[in-house]
C-alpha positions as CSV (number, residue, x, y, z in Angstrom):
1,X,71.8,100.2,-165.8
2,X,70.3,103.3,-164.2
3,X,73.0,105.5,-162.7
4,X,72.5,108.5,-160.4
5,X,75.3,111.0,-159.8
6,X,75.2,113.6,-156.9
7,X,77.3,116.6,-157.7
8,X,76.6,116.4,-161.5
9,X,77.5,120.1,-162.0
10,X,80.9,119.8,-160.2
11,X,84.2,119.3,-161.8
12,X,84.4,115.5,-161.8
13,X,80.6,115.2,-162.1
14,X,80.5,117.2,-165.3
15,X,83.1,115.0,-166.9
16,X,81.5,111.8,-165.6
17,X,78.0,112.7,-166.8
18,X,79.1,113.7,-170.3
19,X,81.4,110.7,-170.7
20,X,78.4,108.4,-169.8
21,X,76.2,110.3,-172.2
22,X,78.5,110.2,-175.3
23,X,80.8,107.2,-174.7
24,X,78.4,104.8,-173.1
25,X,75.2,105.6,-174.9
26,X,73.6,102.1,-174.7
27,X,75.0,101.0,-171.4
28,X,73.8,103.5,-168.8
29,X,70.7,105.6,-168.2
30,X,71.6,108.7,-166.3
31,X,69.0,109.6,-163.6
32,X,68.7,113.4,-163.1
33,X,69.8,114.9,-159.8
34,X,69.7,118.4,-158.3
35,X,71.4,119.7,-155.2
36,X,68.1,120.6,-153.6
37,X,67.1,117.0,-153.4
38,X,69.2,116.8,-150.2
39,X,66.7,119.3,-148.6
40,X,63.6,117.2,-149.3
41,X,63.5,113.6,-148.1
42,X,60.6,112.6,-150.5
43,X,62.5,113.9,-153.5
44,X,65.7,112.3,-152.4
45,X,63.9,109.0,-151.8
46,X,62.4,109.2,-155.2
47,X,65.8,109.7,-156.8
48,X,67.4,106.8,-154.8
49,X,64.6,104.5,-155.7
50,X,65.1,105.0,-159.4
51,X,68.9,104.1,-159.3
52,X,70.7,100.8,-159.6
53,X,73.9,102.6,-158.8
54,X,74.6,106.0,-157.2
55,X,77.9,107.8,-157.5
56,X,78.2,110.3,-154.6
57,X,80.4,113.2,-155.7
58,X,78.6,116.1,-154.0
59,X,80.5,117.8,-151.3
60,X,82.4,120.9,-150.1
61,X,86.1,121.3,-150.7
62,X,86.8,124.7,-149.3
63,X,85.1,127.2,-147.0
64,X,85.9,130.2,-144.8
65,X,85.1,128.1,-141.7
66,X,86.6,124.6,-141.5
67,X,83.6,123.4,-139.4
68,X,81.4,124.1,-142.4
69,X,83.3,121.6,-144.6
70,X,82.8,118.9,-142.0
71,X,79.2,119.7,-141.3
72,X,78.2,119.8,-145.0
73,X,80.1,116.7,-146.2
74,X,79.0,114.6,-143.2
75,X,75.4,115.9,-143.5
76,X,75.1,114.9,-147.2
77,X,76.3,111.4,-146.4
78,X,74.0,111.0,-143.5
79,X,71.0,112.2,-145.5
80,X,71.9,109.7,-148.3
81,X,72.2,106.9,-145.7
82,X,68.9,107.8,-144.2
83,X,67.3,107.6,-147.6
84,X,68.8,104.2,-148.3
85,X,67.3,103.0,-145.0
86,X,63.8,104.4,-145.8
87,X,63.6,102.7,-149.2
88,X,65.7,99.6,-148.3
89,X,68.2,100.4,-151.1
90,X,69.9,97.2,-152.4
91,X,71.8,98.7,-155.3
92,X,75.4,100.0,-155.3
93,X,76.9,103.2,-153.9
94,X,80.3,104.5,-155.1
95,X,81.7,107.3,-152.8
96,X,84.5,109.6,-153.9
97,X,86.9,110.1,-151.1
98,X,90.4,111.6,-151.2
99,X,94.0,110.7,-150.5
100,X,93.8,113.6,-148.2
101,X,92.0,111.4,-145.7
102,X,95.4,110.8,-144.1
103,X,95.9,114.5,-143.6
104,X,94.8,116.5,-140.6
105,X,92.9,119.0,-142.8
106,X,89.2,119.6,-142.3
107,X,88.5,118.4,-145.8
108,X,90.5,115.2,-145.4
109,X,88.8,114.4,-142.0
110,X,85.3,115.1,-143.4
111,X,85.8,112.7,-146.4
112,X,87.0,109.9,-144.1
113,X,84.1,110.4,-141.7
114,X,81.6,110.6,-144.5
115,X,83.0,107.4,-146.1
116,X,82.7,105.5,-142.8
117,X,79.1,106.6,-142.3
118,X,78.2,105.2,-145.7
119,X,80.2,102.0,-145.3
120,X,78.5,101.3,-141.9
121,X,75.1,101.9,-143.6
122,X,75.9,99.4,-146.3
123,X,76.5,96.7,-143.7
124,X,73.3,97.4,-141.9
125,X,71.0,97.9,-145.0
126,X,72.7,95.5,-147.4
127,X,73.7,97.6,-150.4
128,X,77.0,97.3,-152.1
129,X,79.6,100.0,-151.3
130,X,82.9,101.1,-152.8
131,X,84.9,103.9,-151.3
132,X,87.3,105.4,-153.9
133,X,90.4,107.0,-152.4
134,X,91.3,109.5,-155.1
135,X,94.6,111.4,-155.6
136,X,94.8,115.0,-156.7
137,X,92.6,115.5,-159.8
138,X,93.3,118.0,-162.6
139,X,91.7,118.7,-165.9
140,X,89.7,121.1,-168.0
141,X,87.1,123.4,-166.3
142,X,88.3,122.8,-162.7
143,X,87.6,125.9,-160.6
144,X,90.7,128.0,-159.8
145,X,91.5,128.8,-156.2
146,X,89.4,126.0,-155.0
147,X,90.7,122.4,-155.1
148,X,93.5,122.2,-157.7
149,X,96.7,124.1,-157.7
150,X,97.0,123.3,-161.4
151,X,93.7,125.1,-162.1
152,X,95.0,128.1,-160.0
153,X,98.4,128.2,-161.8
154,X,96.7,128.0,-165.3
155,X,94.4,130.9,-164.4
156,X,97.2,133.0,-162.9
157,X,99.7,132.4,-165.7
158,X,97.2,133.2,-168.5
159,X,96.2,136.4,-166.6
160,X,99.8,137.4,-166.0
161,X,99.7,136.7,-162.3
162,X,102.9,135.2,-160.9
163,X,102.0,131.8,-159.2
164,X,103.4,131.4,-155.7
165,X,104.6,128.0,-154.6
166,X,103.9,127.6,-150.9
167,X,105.6,124.1,-150.5
168,X,107.5,122.6,-153.4
169,X,106.4,119.1,-152.6
170,X,105.9,116.1,-154.8
171,X,102.2,115.6,-155.7
172,X,100.4,112.6,-157.0
173,X,98.1,113.5,-159.9
174,X,95.4,111.9,-162.0
175,X,93.7,113.3,-165.0
176,X,90.0,113.7,-164.7
177,X,89.2,111.6,-167.8
178,X,91.3,108.7,-166.5
179,X,89.6,109.0,-163.1
180,X,86.2,108.9,-164.8
181,X,87.1,105.6,-166.5
182,X,88.1,104.2,-163.1
183,X,84.8,105.3,-161.6
184,X,82.9,103.7,-164.5
185,X,84.9,100.5,-164.0
186,X,84.0,100.4,-160.4
187,X,80.3,100.3,-161.3
188,X,80.9,96.6,-162.2
189,X,83.0,95.8,-159.2
190,X,80.7,93.8,-156.8
191,X,82.5,93.6,-153.5
192,X,82.2,96.0,-150.5
193,X,85.6,97.6,-150.2
194,X,87.8,100.7,-150.4
195,X,89.8,101.1,-153.5
196,X,92.8,103.3,-153.7
197,X,93.0,104.7,-157.2
198,X,96.7,105.0,-158.2
199,X,98.1,108.2,-159.5
200,X,99.3,108.6,-163.1
201,X,102.0,111.1,-162.4
202,X,104.2,112.1,-159.4
203,X,105.8,115.5,-159.9
204,X,107.1,118.5,-158.0
205,X,104.9,121.6,-157.9
206,X,107.7,123.6,-159.4
207,X,108.0,121.3,-162.4
208,X,104.3,121.8,-163.2
209,X,104.7,125.5,-162.9
210,X,107.7,125.4,-165.3
211,X,105.7,123.4,-167.9
212,X,102.7,125.7,-167.7
213,X,104.9,128.8,-168.1
214,X,106.5,127.2,-171.2
215,X,103.1,126.6,-172.6
216,X,102.3,130.3,-172.2
217,X,105.5,131.3,-173.9
218,X,105.2,129.0,-176.8
219,X,101.4,128.8,-177.3
220,X,100.1,132.2,-176.2
221,X,103.0,134.3,-177.3
222,X,104.1,132.5,-180.5
223,X,101.1,130.4,-181.5
224,X,103.2,127.2,-181.4
225,X,102.2,123.8,-180.1
226,X,104.8,122.7,-177.4
227,X,106.4,119.3,-177.4
228,X,103.9,116.8,-175.9
229,X,106.0,113.7,-175.3
230,X,103.8,111.9,-172.9
231,X,100.1,111.5,-172.1
232,X,100.6,113.7,-169.0
233,X,102.0,116.5,-171.1
234,X,99.0,116.3,-173.5
235,X,96.6,116.3,-170.6
236,X,98.3,119.2,-168.9
237,X,98.4,121.3,-172.1
238,X,94.7,120.6,-172.7
239,X,94.0,121.6,-169.1
240,X,96.0,124.9,-169.7
241,X,94.0,125.6,-172.9
242,X,90.7,125.2,-171.1
243,X,91.4,128.4,-169.1
244,X,91.7,130.6,-172.2
245,X,89.0,133.1,-173.0
246,X,88.4,131.9,-176.6
247,X,86.3,134.8,-177.6
248,X,89.1,137.2,-176.6
249,X,91.9,135.2,-178.2
250,X,90.5,134.1,-181.5
251,X,90.6,134.5,-184.4
252,X,94.4,135.0,-184.6
253,X,95.8,136.6,-187.8
254,X,98.5,134.8,-189.8
255,X,101.7,136.8,-190.5
256,X,102.0,137.3,-194.3
257,X,105.4,137.5,-195.9
258,X,105.1,139.1,-199.4
259,X,107.4,139.5,-202.3
260,X,107.1,139.4,-206.1
261,X,106.3,135.7,-206.0
262,X,103.2,136.2,-203.7
263,X,102.5,135.6,-200.1
264,X,103.8,133.0,-197.7
265,X,102.4,132.2,-194.2
266,X,103.5,129.7,-191.7
267,X,100.4,127.9,-190.6
268,X,101.6,126.1,-187.5
269,X,104.8,125.0,-185.8
270,X,104.4,121.8,-183.8
271,X,107.1,120.6,-181.5
272,X,105.8,117.0,-181.6
273,X,104.2,116.4,-185.0
274,X,100.6,115.7,-185.9
275,X,98.3,115.5,-189.0
276,X,97.8,118.4,-191.5
277,X,94.9,118.4,-194.0
278,X,92.9,120.8,-196.1
279,X,89.4,120.8,-197.6
280,X,87.3,122.7,-200.1
281,X,83.7,123.5,-199.1
282,X,81.0,124.6,-201.4
283,X,78.9,127.7,-200.7
284,X,76.4,127.2,-197.8
285,X,77.8,123.7,-196.9
286,X,78.9,122.9,-193.4
287,X,81.5,120.5,-192.1
288,X,82.1,119.3,-188.5
289,X,79.3,119.2,-185.9
290,X,81.3,117.0,-183.6
291,X,83.7,117.3,-180.7
292,X,86.8,115.7,-179.3
293,X,87.8,114.9,-175.7
294,X,91.6,114.9,-176.2
295,X,92.6,116.1,-179.6
296,X,94.1,119.4,-180.3
297,X,92.9,120.9,-183.6
298,X,93.3,124.1,-185.6
299,X,91.1,125.4,-188.4
300,X,92.8,127.9,-190.7
301,X,90.9,129.7,-193.5
302,X,93.0,130.7,-196.5
303,X,90.3,131.4,-199.2
304,X,86.7,132.3,-199.0
305,X,84.4,133.3,-196.1
306,X,83.7,131.0,-193.2
307,X,81.7,131.0,-190.0
308,X,83.1,128.8,-187.2
309,X,80.8,128.0,-184.3
310,X,81.8,126.6,-180.9
311,X,79.6,125.4,-178.1
312,X,80.7,123.7,-174.9
313,X,79.0,120.4,-174.3
314,X,76.1,120.9,-171.8
315,X,76.0,124.7,-172.5
316,X,73.6,126.7,-174.7
317,X,76.1,129.5,-175.3
318,X,77.5,129.5,-178.9
319,X,80.7,131.4,-179.9
320,X,80.8,132.6,-183.5
321,X,83.9,133.6,-185.5
322,X,83.9,135.0,-189.0
323,X,87.1,134.3,-191.0
324,X,88.0,135.6,-194.5
325,X,90.7,134.3,-196.7
326,X,91.6,137.9,-197.7
327,X,93.2,138.1,-194.2
328,X,94.1,134.5,-193.3
329,X,93.4,133.6,-189.7
330,X,92.8,130.5,-187.5
331,X,90.6,129.3,-184.6
332,X,91.6,126.4,-182.3
333,X,89.0,123.9,-181.3
334,X,88.8,123.4,-177.5
335,X,88.2,119.9,-176.2
336,X,84.6,119.2,-175.2
337,X,83.4,121.9,-177.5
338,X,81.2,121.0,-180.4
339,X,82.4,122.8,-183.5
340,X,81.5,123.4,-187.1
341,X,82.6,125.4,-190.1
342,X,80.2,126.8,-192.8
343,X,81.0,128.5,-196.1
344,X,79.1,131.8,-195.9
345,X,80.5,133.2,-199.1
346,X,79.9,132.6,-202.8
347,X,83.3,131.1,-203.8
348,X,84.7,127.8,-202.6
349,X,86.1,127.9,-199.1
350,X,89.6,126.5,-198.6
351,X,90.5,125.5,-195.0
352,X,93.6,124.0,-193.7
353,X,93.3,121.6,-190.8
354,X,96.0,120.4,-188.3
355,X,95.4,117.9,-185.5
356,X,98.0,116.5,-183.0
357,X,97.5,112.9,-183.8
358,X,97.1,110.7,-186.9
359,X,93.5,109.6,-187.4
360,X,92.8,106.1,-185.9
361,X,89.6,104.5,-187.1
362,X,89.5,102.2,-184.0
363,X,89.9,105.2,-181.6
364,X,88.7,108.3,-183.5
365,X,87.8,110.4,-180.4
366,X,85.1,112.1,-182.5
367,X,81.5,112.4,-181.3
368,X,78.6,113.8,-183.3
369,X,77.0,116.9,-181.8
370,X,75.2,119.7,-183.7
371,X,76.6,123.0,-182.5
372,X,73.4,125.0,-183.2
373,X,70.2,124.3,-185.1
């Protein structure tokens, strides 16, 4: 099936595009889209004509002038509807709206109006339509000070800025990867309807703040992995980690305790378990060249010389870290970052590995991707 996504470079769009690319390799063909297509009817028509299904994510969440939010969000939907009419589109449109539709905010109103425009167009033109009513979304790489208080809190706490709670209300949350799976499921839902996507977690803003601050104290200050008792805690911690400046934080040196018996170093303290491994790697050999979407992983070099490379999926920027067993140190692997480790020395490389879950052959969460040619 040929799928087009507006807003491919946005928070949800980025996750959706790369999930389709790596988890649904044989099921979907992603049709490229650029924001400037909305400014050229011929280009927009060409895009629409190539798609069996379009997922409309593009829009504006925040602006200095509230009228700008309404004008842009409504305009994008109207341009899309006009294109559907010109080419007589008979495929499916999935529109991402928000639970804020019921609010009086400019954003909530604009999403409701935009959804209604597209729904009416579906009735007139005859294409399938699904309006997704989505709760508050959080996850890695969401823009701080834009549309997620969690993104803002993570950024502030990591940068030693005290987060301010305006209203300590309960919020309904959904993790971006779970939302992406719901969007993909809706591709195969045939009927014209609105679908309220249920939240995964209902929690007070103050509770989120308390958890994030505990992650800072345990992880940033002590290098410890906090207790991650539920899927929500794992998702929140991975979100928190995504706001770290990896090149500034890593590698982190191990504390060596020496006496006449030799040296002792604590590799990791984990408050909820996991899997610990080690490997020997011959000179010039490389391990890895894959990435994970949920796993938390640490590479610790205790003998030999290593080059660890990281590259965010979809990016051309590679981060390189040189580690030497003479001064044992570690690098943590961010989710959605391809990573590899190469023995750049002449003696065998000894590396210790820890991961937060025991390997499951049926659900490995490991995707092949070369970091750098």
